[in-house]
Backbone as CSV, one residue per row, in Angstrom:
resi,resn,N_x,N_y,N_z,CA_x,CA_y,CA_z,C_x,C_y,C_z
1,MET,-48.775,27.557,-1.416,-49.418,27.962,-0.167,-50.088,29.517,-0.452
2,LEU,-51.110,29.757,-0.058,-51.717,31.151,-0.172,-51.925,31.719,1.162
3,ILE,-51.931,32.901,1.364,-52.414,33.893,2.339,-53.834,34.151,2.210
4,ALA,-54.704,33.849,3.129,-56.019,34.246,3.056,-56.708,34.745,4.401
5,LYS,-57.864,35.361,4.252,-58.369,35.647,5.584,-59.840,35.046,5.623
6,VAL,-60.190,34.660,6.688,-61.453,33.682,7.013,-62.510,34.952,7.152
7,ILE,-63.492,34.747,6.292,-64.631,35.698,5.999,-65.973,35.300,6.381
8,GLY,-66.061,33.865,6.548,-67.498,33.214,7.014,-67.303,31.809,7.172
9,THR,-68.454,31.194,7.540,-68.618,29.867,7.826,-69.719,29.278,6.841
10,THR,-69.593,28.060,6.781,-70.779,27.304,5.850,-71.134,26.009,6.705
11,VAL,-72.188,25.631,6.629,-72.745,24.492,7.262,-73.355,23.564,6.294
12,SER,-72.839,22.282,6.488,-73.330,21.370,5.407,-73.871,20.044,6.311
13,THR,-75.149,19.566,6.478,-75.470,18.604,7.281,-75.424,17.307,6.436
14,ILE,-75.616,17.494,5.118,-75.539,16.326,4.504,-74.100,16.321,3.574
15,LYS,-73.260,15.440,3.740,-71.905,15.602,2.904,-71.394,14.070,2.986
16,ASP,-70.170,14.088,2.322,-69.459,12.927,2.207,-69.047,12.366,3.812
17,GLU,-69.289,11.117,4.019,-68.931,10.683,5.496,-67.530,10.895,5.694
18,LYS,-66.575,11.115,4.794,-65.036,11.470,5.318,-65.146,12.820,5.782
19,LEU,-66.042,13.804,5.527,-65.968,15.073,5.981,-66.697,15.423,7.258
20,VAL,-67.350,14.479,7.817,-68.156,14.454,8.822,-67.306,14.984,10.201
21,GLY,-67.746,16.053,10.837,-66.956,16.411,11.853,-65.763,17.675,11.527
22,TYR,-65.603,17.992,10.365,-64.906,19.185,9.939,-65.506,20.211,9.672
23,LYS,-65.027,21.494,10.056,-65.234,22.734,10.137,-64.917,23.323,8.666
24,LEU,-66.022,24.015,7.919,-65.767,24.487,6.786,-65.846,25.900,6.770
25,LEU,-64.759,26.718,6.418,-64.712,27.996,6.299,-64.591,28.735,5.141
26,ILE,-65.193,29.824,4.871,-65.119,30.706,3.752,-63.859,31.583,3.799
27,VAL,-63.094,31.480,2.783,-61.679,32.489,2.980,-61.598,33.233,1.540
28,ARG,-60.930,34.231,1.392,-60.546,34.999,0.382,-58.935,35.034,0.429
29,GLN,-58.398,34.980,-0.724,-57.112,35.198,-0.816,-56.726,36.614,-0.485
30,THR,-55.460,36.913,0.083,-55.167,38.204,0.246,-53.634,38.366,-0.326
31,ASP,-53.466,39.696,-0.421,-51.799,40.110,-0.891,-51.078,40.148,0.275
32,GLU,-49.845,40.382,0.073,-48.808,40.354,1.104,-49.077,41.244,2.157
33,LEU,-50.009,42.270,2.168,-50.309,43.206,2.943,-51.661,42.754,3.887
34,GLY,-52.168,41.704,3.336,-53.445,41.362,4.010,-54.788,41.959,3.320
35,GLN,-54.482,42.608,2.237,-55.734,43.039,1.511,-56.591,41.887,0.773
36,VAL,-57.828,41.729,1.132,-58.408,40.549,0.324,-58.704,41.003,-1.224
37,PHE,-58.774,39.926,-2.221,-59.056,39.875,-3.531,-59.528,38.801,-3.987
38,GLY,-60.128,38.636,-5.251,-60.519,37.388,-5.831,-61.789,36.938,-5.131
39,LYS,-62.201,35.775,-5.745,-63.400,34.996,-5.349,-63.221,34.214,-3.964
40,PRO,-64.350,34.210,-3.112,-64.020,33.460,-1.776,-64.053,32.047,-2.203
41,PHE,-63.675,31.229,-1.224,-63.546,29.740,-1.617,-63.790,29.124,-0.230
42,VAL,-64.110,27.736,-0.188,-64.333,27.057,1.083,-63.052,26.113,1.236
43,ALA,-62.766,26.079,2.494,-61.585,25.295,2.855,-61.957,24.576,4.273
44,VAL,-61.250,23.308,4.373,-61.467,22.421,5.501,-60.475,23.243,6.627
45,ASP,-61.021,23.469,7.742,-60.103,24.021,8.812,-59.644,22.946,9.855
46,THR,-58.202,22.828,9.692,-57.513,21.865,10.585,-56.964,22.477,11.969
47,VAL,-56.890,23.609,12.066,-56.332,24.291,13.081,-57.243,25.474,13.892
48,ASP,-58.532,25.118,13.792,-59.484,25.742,14.621,-59.325,27.445,14.401
49,ALA,-59.338,27.822,13.093,-59.105,29.233,12.692,-60.808,29.756,13.056
50,GLY,-60.790,31.081,13.159,-62.132,31.931,13.103,-62.412,32.944,12.301
51,ILE,-63.446,33.591,12.094,-63.397,34.634,11.202,-62.574,35.835,11.652
52,GLY,-62.199,36.504,10.610,-61.187,37.413,10.811,-59.651,37.084,11.016
53,ASP,-59.419,35.826,11.037,-58.123,35.290,11.123,-57.311,35.512,9.826
54,LEU,-56.126,35.602,9.703,-55.222,35.505,8.391,-54.787,34.213,8.565
55,VAL,-54.779,33.278,7.566,-54.380,31.960,7.556,-53.461,31.583,6.240
56,LEU,-52.802,30.382,6.433,-52.116,29.843,5.122,-53.148,28.701,4.791
57,THR,-53.358,28.714,3.497,-54.143,27.632,2.854,-53.288,26.964,1.714
58,CYS,-53.530,25.732,1.383,-53.157,25.132,0.132,-54.249,24.490,-0.390
59,SER,-54.110,24.293,-1.572,-55.185,23.626,-2.636,-54.762,22.469,-3.517
60,GLY,-55.711,21.864,-4.084,-55.356,20.824,-4.948,-54.967,19.623,-3.990
61,SER,-53.908,18.750,-4.752,-53.464,17.473,-4.067,-52.720,17.700,-2.828
62,SER,-52.128,19.042,-2.624,-51.392,19.293,-1.492,-52.453,19.500,-0.362
63,ALA,-53.689,19.815,-0.642,-54.671,19.999,0.451,-54.967,18.636,1.127
64,ARG,-54.519,17.498,0.556,-54.807,16.354,1.028,-53.435,15.587,1.673
65,GLN,-52.575,16.504,2.181,-51.401,16.025,2.729,-51.111,16.265,4.195
66,THR,-52.205,16.783,4.792,-52.284,16.990,6.352,-52.631,15.503,6.899
67,GLU,-52.416,15.418,8.164,-52.838,14.347,8.754,-54.443,14.205,8.768
68,GLN,-55.034,15.354,9.012,-56.536,15.420,9.107,-57.175,15.023,7.757
69,THR,-56.704,15.503,6.625,-57.266,15.371,5.269,-56.614,14.318,4.358
70,LYS,-55.737,13.671,4.955,-55.270,12.446,4.096,-56.375,11.681,3.471
71,ASP,-56.438,11.268,2.191,-57.528,10.440,1.645,-58.767,11.053,1.914
72,LYS,-59.075,12.298,1.947,-60.419,12.835,1.978,-60.579,13.731,0.779
73,PRO,-62.052,13.875,0.322,-62.164,14.490,-0.792,-62.312,16.257,-0.441
74,VAL,-60.969,16.618,-0.384,-60.714,18.010,0.004,-59.954,18.751,-1.118
75,ASP,-60.292,19.836,-1.562,-59.488,20.577,-2.476,-58.962,21.836,-1.884
76,ALA,-59.237,22.363,-0.674,-58.501,23.454,-0.048,-58.603,23.198,1.324
77,VAL,-57.344,23.652,1.918,-57.345,23.355,3.533,-56.632,24.572,4.111
78,ILE,-57.161,24.756,5.451,-56.497,25.894,6.336,-55.595,25.055,7.086
79,MET,-54.069,25.323,6.959,-53.260,24.578,7.747,-52.504,25.427,8.852
80,SER,-52.703,26.524,8.900,-51.906,27.435,9.701,-52.565,29.001,9.949
81,ILE,-52.798,29.326,11.194,-53.094,30.480,11.416,-51.797,31.507,11.503
82,ILE,-51.924,32.631,11.012,-50.679,33.472,10.991,-50.785,34.451,12.173
83,ASP,-49.600,34.447,12.886,-49.418,35.441,13.947,-48.894,36.806,13.530
84,SER,-48.014,36.869,12.593,-47.629,38.039,12.099,-46.926,37.990,10.800
85,LEU,-47.004,39.149,9.967,-46.445,39.018,8.547,-45.312,40.232,8.543
86,ASP,-44.168,39.837,8.244,-43.321,40.934,8.014,-42.959,40.910,6.490
87,VAL,-42.857,42.215,5.899,-42.808,42.285,4.518,-41.710,43.400,4.454
88,GLU,-40.585,43.145,3.783,-39.484,43.933,3.466,-38.989,44.851,4.804
89,GLY,-38.927,44.017,5.908,-38.572,44.528,7.312,-39.642,45.265,7.991
90,LYS,-40.891,45.426,7.658,-41.906,46.065,8.340,-42.809,44.970,8.620
91,THR,-43.494,45.159,9.969,-44.517,44.195,10.236,-45.814,44.863,9.716
92,VAL,-46.530,44.106,8.764,-47.612,44.578,8.060,-48.932,44.001,8.658
93,PHE,-48.684,42.893,9.480,-49.962,42.151,10.274,-49.367,41.665,11.546
94,GLN,-50.075,41.945,12.545,-49.745,41.367,14.008,-51.235,40.984,14.486
95,LYS,-51.402,39.615,14.882,-52.604,39.187,15.437,-52.877,39.769,16.689
96,THR,-53.946,40.275,17.033,-54.108,40.664,18.519,-54.772,39.565,19.270
97,ALA,-54.602,39.475,20.412,-55.258,38.624,21.353,-56.616,38.511,21.515
């Protein structure tokens, strides 16, 4: 699993029929403090995340292990929205309402 930040959306009107109805979000991996780095990638959203959310993602064959993505052509999935991050006894991220 990787921590990532949702930085955008993508729209695809023509796609594999197994992906119809799924929201595709652009995310970038973050470090344990929530600082983004690396190249952006697209992940299927299974939890109704939005721009600015800190999320947990997985990729590869693990991305096809959720109920929504089983047997679908998915390489990355957002499977959780992070409410807070505590690192070494300090809260480094707290989601605001």
